[in-house]
N, C-alpha and C positions, 0 to 999 in steps of 0.2 A: 264213251257217247252218251249222254242223256236222251231218252224217249220222250217225247212231251204230247200230251194229248190236246194241246191248245196252240191256235197260231200265237198267242202271246207277243213278245216283244218282236217277232219276225216280220209283223207289217211294217216295221220300219227298217226291215233288212238290209238292205244294201250294205248292209252289217260291215258294213263295213266289213262284211264278211269277206269281202273282197279282199281281203288282206293281201292283195297281191302286194302288199308292202313286203312281202318276202323278197320279191324282186326289187321292190321300190319304184321302178320305172315300167311303162307299159310297152310290150311289144318289142324287147329287143333279145328274147331269149329263147327263140326257137333255134335250138342248138343241133348241129348233127349229133349221131349217137355217140360220139366221143370227141374230146378235145384232142385238136392235133399235137402232135409231138413237138419238142422245142424247135425253134427256127434254127435253120442252117446258116449261123452268122458268118462263119468263115468260107461259104462258096465263093468259088473265083466268078467274077463277073463276066459275062460276056463282052467282046471288045467295042460292041455297039452301046452297051450299058455303061461300059467304062466311061466313054467319051460323054455321053448323056449326062453322067453324074459329076462331070469335071466341074461344072460351075457351083455344085453343092460345095466341093471340098475348095474351091476358090474363096467361095464366100466364107467359110470357116476359118480359112488361114487369114483374111483380112480382118474378121472380127477378132481372132485370137492376137493379130499383130497390131491393129489400129484402134481397136474400139475404146471409147474413153474408162469404161469400167470392166471389172474382171467379171466373166459370167460363167458360172461352172459347167463343166463339158456336160454333164448330164441334162442340164436345162436347155442346152442347145439341141441336143439329141432328140430329147421330148418335143420340142418344137418342131424339127424336122419332121418326125414321125407324124405328128398330128397333121401336119401340113400336106403330109402325103395322102393320108386317109381323107381328108377335105377334100382334096381333088378329085375323089373318086364322085363326089357328088350323090353318095348314098348314106342316109341317116343310121342305116344298121351296121354299116362297116365302120371301124374306128379303132384308135390307139387308146389303150388305158394304161396310165402310169402305175407303178408298182403298187401303190396304196388304193387306187379304184380297183384295180385287177383283183387284190387279195380281198376287198371287201364284196366285189360282185360275185367271186367264187364261193364265197361263205353262205351267201343268201339263201341257196337252195337246201340248206340245212335246217330252214326254219326258225332261226334264232339270231337275233341281232340287237345291236344298241341302235336306239333313233327315235323318232318321233310318233311313226307310226302313220304316214300318210303314202298316198300312191300318187304318182305324176305323170304327166304326158306333156309334150311340147305341143303348143297351137300351130297349126300350119300356116295361119294367115300372119301370125304377129311374130312367131318364134319366141313367144314367151312360155316358161313353164308354169302349168297349172297343175292344183289339186284335184285328182279325179274322185278320190274317196278316201275315208280314213277307218283305221282299224278300231273297233268299237272298244272304248276303254283306255286307248293308248293316250300319251301326253298331248297330241295335237288336239285331238277331240276335245279334251278336257280343258284344253286353252282356250277353244272357241274357233278354233280354224273350221272352216266349212267348204266342202266340194265347190270348185268354181273359183277358189282364192289363187290369185296369182303371185309368185314369188318376185318381190321387187329387190330385196337385200337379206344376206345372210351375214349376220354380226359385222354389218358396216359395208359389205363388199356388194357391189351392184351385180345382179344376176343375169343381165340382159346378154351379155356374151357367153354365158355358161351353157355347157350342154349338160344333158341330165345326169350323166355319170358324175360330173365335176361337183354338180349341186348336190347330189347325192352324199358325196364324200364330204363336202362341207357341213352337210345337216347332221350326219353320222358322228359320234364321239362316244367318249367314256360314260357309262352309266353314272347318273347322279350330276353331270356337268348341265349347264345350261348352254342354250343357243338362242340367240335374239335374230327374230326372223321378222321383216317386214313385208306383209301382204298387201296387195291392191285387191279390194273388193268394189267392183264397179269403179268409181272415181274416188274412192276413199283408201287412204293408205291406213292401215292397222298394224300395230308394233304388237309383238308376241315374245314373251321370255319363257321359253319352252324346257323343261328338264328332262334330259334324256333318260329312258328306261331300257331294261332288257326286256325285249318283247319276244315271246314266243307264239308261234303262230301254228295252229292246228291246221294240218292239211284238208282234211275232211270235216264237216259239220253235218249232223245228220238229227232228224227228229221226225217226228209224226204229227201232222197238222189236221185241222178241222176236215171232218168228210172222211177220215182214215185214209187219208194222202200221204204218202212217204217223200220226205224232203230232203235232199243232199246237195251239200255244196261242196264244190272242190275248187280249193283256192290257188293252186299251181300244179304244174304237171312236173311234179318230182319223181325220182326213181321208186317211190312207195305209192305212186299214186294209184296204180291198179289194185295192189293189195288193200290199200285203204279203202278204195271205193267196194271192193269184194266183201270186206269186213262190215261195211256199212249196209250193204244190200242184205246180208245174213241178219245183222241185228234187227233191222226192221222189217224183216221177213216180206219183202217187197211184193213178191207174187201172190201175197195173200192180202194186199192192200187193194183200194180202189183206184189208186194210179199213182205214179212216181213223177216228181219233178226232180230234175238235175239241173242246177245253178253253176253255169259257168260266167256270171256277171263279173266284170272287173278281174277276171283271172288273166295274167298277162302270158301266160305260156309258159314255157319250160322245156324239157327234153324231147328230141323227134321220139325217141325209143318210148318215151312215155306215153306221148300222143298216141302212137300205135297201139301199146298195150290197152290205154283205155278205150279207145276206138274200137278194138277187138271184144270188149266186153258186152258192146251193143250191136256189132257186125259179126255174123258168123263165119263168112268166108268171103274170099274176094278182096280186091285192093281197099287199103285203107288211104293211102297217099300215093301221090307219084313224084319223084323229085325228077326236075329237067335240069340237066347242066349246061353251061355255056358251049359244049363242044357237040352238042346234039345227043350225047348220051342220056339215057333214062334209068332210073332204078324205081322199082315198083315194090313198096311194102305192103305185104298181104296181111290178112287176119292172123293172129298167132295162135288161134283156136282156144283161147279164154273167154269163150263166149258165156254171157252170163244169164242167156236164156228167160230175158224178162218179157212177161206174156200179159203186163198190164199196160193201160194206156200210159205214154210218156210224154211229157213237157221238157224241152230243153230251154233254159233261159238265157239270154245274151243280152249284152249291151255294147255301147261303143268303146267300152273298156274290156270287152272280150277280144284277145290278140292272140295271134301267132298261133300255137297249138291249140289253143280254145277254138279257134277259128277252123283249122284242119280237122278237128274232131266233129265240129257244128257242120262243117261243109259235107263229110261223108255221110254223117246221118242225114242231112237234108237229102242228098243226091240218092238214097236208098230206102228213104220214106221211113225211117226207123221210129222219128218221133216228130211231134208237132213243134216248131221253133217259135217261141214268143219272147218280145222284147223290142230291142233296137238293133240298127245296122252295127254289125262289128266293127273294129277298127281297119281292117284291110291290110294284113302285112302277110304277103305271100311269098316271102324269101326264107331260104336256111341259111343258117351262118355257123362257122366253125370259130371255136375260140381257142388260141395258140399261146402259149407261153413263150416269152422273150428272154433273152439271156441278162436282161437288168432287172428282172422280177416284174415287169410290166406284161402286157399281154395285147394280142389283137382280136378284134372280131370282125371277119370278113365274109361277105356274103358269097357263098358258092353255087347256089342252085335257086330256082323257083321251084314251089310245090303247087301241084294240082290236086283237086279233088277226083274220086274215082270218075265222074263224069268229066274230067278233064278241063273243069272250070279252073281259071287263075284269078283269085279274088284280091289281088292285091290293089291297093286303093280304091277298092270298091266295097269290099267286105262281105260278110253273109248276110243277105236280107232274111229277116225272119218271117215265118209263114202268116204270123199275125203279128202286126205292127202295134206295140203300146209305147207311147212316149212316157217317159218318167224323169222329172228332173225335181228331185227334192229339196225344199228350200230349207228343212230343219230334219233332224234325226227322228222327230215324233211324226214327220210325215207318213201316211198310210202308204205301203207298198202296192202300187197298182199293177206292176208288172207281175208280182207274186200273186195277187188276189186273180188276174187275169188267168192265170195258169190255174189256179183252184177252181174258177168258175168253168173255164173249159174242160177239166176233167171230171168235172161232177154233172156233166150234159150229155145226152145221148151221143150227141157227135163224137166225142171223145172216146166211146166205147167202140164207135164203128171206125175210128182212126187208128185204134190198136192193131199193131203189124208185128207179125213174126219176122224178124230180120232174115233176108237170104243168106 
């Protein structure tokens, strides 16, 4: 990591540092501490379930016998699985076909072939829009901007696609081109973008003006705690005027990583509480890896901060460890397991709610920052108003008074 003495290009930050491109879509990734084992496909159904599933097999038999065209069996199975999860009405549960499951499982390794965008689904229109872009990635070079909405990919309308299907279509071999039509306002813009091999650093660190340490965490991977600890050491944070930790556009990651990262800032006590459907609870306590940060700290968040980012932000806010600046986070307060299926695909299934240490459930509400600063950049050259607000705050007497040694 390079330590820089000036704010330099970071004022345009959203740097697309966000590179939540690793996971490619927002808010789907707060998984449990491990993926569930292979599904028990040969399990005998209870009599009532056998009766309930009878129409499904009757429909299959009619398609097999009478339908005008031959349909591969795996296509029918994929359709049945997709429909079953759609019936749950939970956007975070779903079936992933083998291609999508393999792609998403590889994302947390920090490398992929693609165009370098972060996407999310608009609640009001169900359209998929660009949240941010990876600095220097093909999409940015082609002129794609945050707020652009996907209309077509290689001539296929995206209106009925979910995020994982869109991600699979946009991904491809390094050096191959994908044709994408974006809607920007009322205008349709066509892009031919050549896919590239993208390697995403999980942590970025530098020294800003005023002797303030600045660290961005791009995802909650298994190495997140170690990466942050190395950055703290390299920047010698306790001998600086303050620390800014940036979770903007971080889509989340592993539950264990969230607990590990939260434990850097919280010395003891609960980090998060899991609440299961049957009334059981599981409390994740601080792990003892406390970083003992003694300088004033700001945590930056925005609407792209999701899942594990919100978990840590909620714990930090409950315990008064840092001042949170930015915009209200996404609002994902559930935990999913990822389970492989015998066909090579997999399912993600919501198994619990998660609560902050003060037992807040932030689902669909998000974490509201202590200091709200709205920032919607129109271009990559726009000054980063949220980062500047964090700097201004840390260089005031109020910031020194807000410095807290976590309990």
